[in-house]
C-alpha positions, 0 to 999 in steps of 0.5 A, spaced: 500 500 500 502 506 498 504 511 503 500 518 503 504 524 503 500 531 502 502 538 500 499 544 496 504 544 490 507 538 488 513 540 483 516 534 479 523 536 477 529 539 481 532 543 475 532 551 476 525 552 474 522 547 479 527 549 485 526 557 483 518 555 484 519 552 490 523 557 493 518 563 491 512 559 494 516 557 500 517 565 501 510 566 500 508 561 505 505 555 500 508 548 502 511 544 496 515 538 495 519 537 490 520 530 486 526 528 482 528 522 478 535 523 478 540 523 484 541 530 487 548 529 486 547 528 479 543 534 478 548 538 481 553 536 477 550 537 470 554 543 466 549 548 463 550 555 460 549 561 464 548 568 461 543 571 465 538 577 463 537 582 468 530 580 469 533 573 471 537 576 476 532 580 479 527 574 480 533 570 483 534 576 488 527 576 490 528 569 491 533 570 496 539 566 492 543 572 489 548 573 494 553 569 491 551 571 484 553 578 485 560 576 488 562 571 483 558 573 477 561 576 471 557 583 468 558 583 461 555 589 457 556 586 450 558 581 446 562 580 439 560 577 433 566 575 428 566 573 421 572 571 417 576 574 422 573 581 422 569 582 429 564 587 431 562 589 438 554 589 440 554 594 445 548 592 450 549 598 455 549 603 449 544 600 445 539 598 451 541 601 457 542 593 460 547 588 461 547 581 462 551 576 467 555 570 466 554 565 472 553 558 470 546 554 471 550 549 475 551 555 480 544 557 480 542 550 481 547 549 487 544 556 490 537 554 490 539 547 493 542 550 498 537 555 500 532 549 500 536 545 505 537 551 509 529 552 509 528 544 511 524 543 505 524 536 502 527 534 495 525 527 494 530 525 489 531 518 486 524 517 485 522 512 480 516 511 476 513 518 477 506 519 474 501 525 475 494 523 476 487 526 477 489 532 474 482 534 472 480 534 479 481 538 485 486 533 488 491 531 483 496 526 485 503 524 484 505 517 484 512 514 485 516 509 488 522 511 492 528 506 495 523 500 495 517 504 497 510 506 494 508 513 495 502 517 493 503 525 494 496 528 494 496 536 492 492 542 489 497 543 483 502 539 480 508 543 477 511 540 471 518 542 471 521 535 469 525 537 462 524 535 455 524 528 457 520 528 463 513 525 464 509 531 465 507 534 458 505 527 456 500 527 461 496 532 457 491 528 452 494 528 445 487 531 443 489 537 447 496 538 446 499 541 440 507 541 439 512 545 434 519 543 433 525 544 429 531 539 429 537 543 426 542 539 422 548 540 427 550 540 434 555 543 439 561 540 441 562 543 448 568 543 453 570 546 459 577 547 461 581 551 466 584 556 462 583 564 461 578 566 456 580 569 450 576 575 451 573 579 457 566 578 453 563 572 449 565 571 442 560 568 437 564 566 430 561 564 423 566 561 418 566 557 412 568 551 417 562 552 422 560 556 428 564 557 434 563 560 441 568 563 446 565 563 453 567 563 460 565 561 467 570 565 471 576 569 469 580 562 469 575 557 466 573 557 459 567 554 456 568 553 448 564 550 443 564 548 436 559 546 431 559 539 429 555 533 426 549 532 431 551 524 431 558 526 433 560 523 440 565 527 445 570 521 444 570 523 437 573 530 438 580 530 442 582 536 445 587 538 440 582 537 435 577 542 438 582 547 439 585 546 432 577 548 430 577 553 434 583 557 432 581 556 425 574 559 426 576 565 429 582 568 426 589 569 428 589 574 433 584 571 437 587 564 436 594 566 439 590 568 445 587 561 446 590 557 452 590 549 450 588 547 457 586 539 458 578 539 458 575 537 464 568 536 461 566 535 454 559 533 451 555 534 444 548 538 444 543 537 439 540 543 437 532 543 437 527 548 437 520 546 441 514 549 444 508 545 447 501 548 447 498 549 452 502 550 458 496 548 463 491 542 463 487 542 469 491 542 475 497 541 471 502 547 469 508 546 465 514 551 466 521 551 463 524 545 458 518 541 460 514 546 455 519 549 450 526 548 448 531 553 444 537 552 441 543 555 446 545 560 441 541 566 444 542 564 451 535 563 452 534 557 456 535 558 463 532 565 462 525 562 459 525 558 465 525 563 470 520 568 466 515 562 466 516 561 474 516 569 475 509 569 472 507 562 475 509 563 482 504 569 483 499 566 479 499 560 484 499 564 490 493 568 488 490 561 486 491 558 493 491 564 498 486 568 495 482 564 491 483 568 485 483 563 479 484 569 474 492 569 474 493 562 473 487 562 467 492 567 464 498 563 465 499 559 459 497 564 454 502 570 457 508 565 458 507 563 451 507 570 448 514 571 451 516 564 449 515 565 442 519 571 441 525 568 445 524 562 440 524 567 434 530 570 436 534 563 438 532 561 431 534 567 428 541 567 431 542 560 430 540 561 422 545 567 422 551 564 425 551 556 423 554 553 417 548 549 414 550 543 411 545 543 405 550 546 400 545 552 398 549 557 395 543 562 395 542 561 402 549 562 403 549 569 400 543 571 404 546 569 410 553 573 409 549 579 406 545 579 413 551 578 417 554 584 413 548 588 414 548 586 422 556 589 422 553 596 418 546 597 421 546 600 428 538 599 428 539 591 427 545 591 432 539 594 437 534 589 435 540 583 437 542 587 443 534 588 445 533 581 445 539 578 448 539 582 454 531 580 455 525 582 453 520 585 459 517 579 463 510 578 462 505 581 468 
């Protein structure tokens, strides 16, 4: 017989979306439990990107988890775009009055886990066979097994924050769910290395050999990416091969600054755009990667998850504490309006900066024309800057 647990909000998934939602609800006095299928140590070890919009930083401040971010985060007021060795700086501060902060998603997750532990709130990790049920009733449940025991978590709301491969989205009936997807014909091979970054700001590079990104996690740790075949394995890319490609794709000036330190992490990321509509079904709400995926070119994944939660948390407070369903009823449409704008920007950045393998000369010429236009047009630079630093959060 299953052991019964109760809470007001059952959060499935302990990534940044689930952890942040749990923290904001706790701050508002709403009890919540997080159920996670992986060991917590594995969650904390995942390496992900970390370019934070100003609005993301404000939400983390409101959650009370931004102290270390402000001590260790790297404030960037622009990025560089490189094409065939020539570079153009996009000055965010001048064009928009805003900036971004480089602070790894792994560090955001650590800060949120620490805050949850300090508050004595549970994360039920290593949960198996997780299954939300009774989602159209006023007492939905999350069923799962953990350490050989069966559990039934009874709640008022199930928050699906369990990522693209999670179970929650699949609980929306097929006739009610619409999905939109584009899979790109390339991936990113990324390495992490204890080496000084080649620049104080990110450099996005287009070349005939493919895309490259020169990023960082700190003044002594570089995060570097090269466009690759999506079916490549990390083992197919030696460190020497990665550094040779980076040097070939950026030009001699930056290549001369490249420190070829051994990689400490290496992975291949498939490039995908994906949106699920709606983001609510009955007492189930979706947030973050459970509802949408963007290619990482526009640095929007984590920021979109935070934007979802910034909208969802007060909607749940209104629903659960004030008996006001209106903000929750509007959640999906408001969140999706911003999601699609971020999808558009991420698709545009990806299309602009990657070498497509089809060998279409007309498309290649258009791509170069658009890059030339970006270099010469302040109006187009402002469009890029405005989207990169983040569109306003929905209210």
